[in-house]
N, C-alpha and C positions, 0 to 999 in steps of 0.2 A: 445567505451565510453571514453571520456576524463576525466582528473582528477577532473575537476569541477563537472561534472555529478556524478562521483563516490562519491565525498565528500557529495553532496546533498542526494544521495541515502543512503549512510551509516549513515548519520546523521538521516535520517528518520527511519531507522531500529534500531537505538540505543535506542529507547524508547520501554519499555516492552509492552505497549498497541498496538503500531503500529506493532511491531513484531508479536504479537498474531493475529492481524488482517491479516497480510500477510500470516501467517501459516494457518489460517482458509481458506483464499481465495485460497490457494494452494490445499486445499482439495475439495473445492466447485467450481462450475462454476461461481457463482456470489453471492453477498450479498447486502442487502439494509442497509442503515444507522440504521434503527430500529433493524435489526438483529445484527448489530455490537454493538448497545447499550445493547441488551440482553446478548451478549457474554462477554462484558467487564464490564458491570455494571456502565458505565460512563453516565453522563448527555448528552442530545442531543447537546448542544453547544460544549461540550468537544469532542464528536464524530466528529462533523463537523470540528473542529480544526485539529484533527488527520487525517481525510480523506483529508482535504485540503493539508496538508504537504505530504501525500502519493501521491496525484495526481500531486502536483507540482514537486515532485521528479521523476515523471513518472513511479513509481512502480505499480501504480493502475490507471485504466481508469474508467471513470464515464460516464454513458449513461442514459439519461432520457427517460423513456418509459411510456407514459401516465402520471399518477400522481406519479409514482415511479422512484427512482434513483437506478440504479444497478451498483455496483462496481465490477470490475474484475481485477485479477492480470494481469499485463502487462508482459507477458512471454518473450517478446523480450528484455525489459529492464533488467529483472532479469538474463537472459542469458548473456547479455553484462556485467553486474556487475560481474557475476561469472567468465567470461573470463578475465576481468580486474584484479580481485583479484587473479586468478590462476597464473598470471605473477609474483606474489610476492614470489612464492615458488621456 
């Protein structure tokens, strides 16, 4: 992971709602935007904004299956971020 990707990922994690989404995705296989809305209490447009930032940072992947969108934690990116940050110690 390069420093630009790290900057984008850490910026995405810096928000309490996006962090809570990532923590919940780490526990589950996937979530839908409506489940995220229930979890956070945010409006649908606000959830869409947070999901967009998480997918742009590549921390979350999005897959449409039928009428539903399923969000999953991108474990490769989170591993790369962890490896990058471990170099700071």
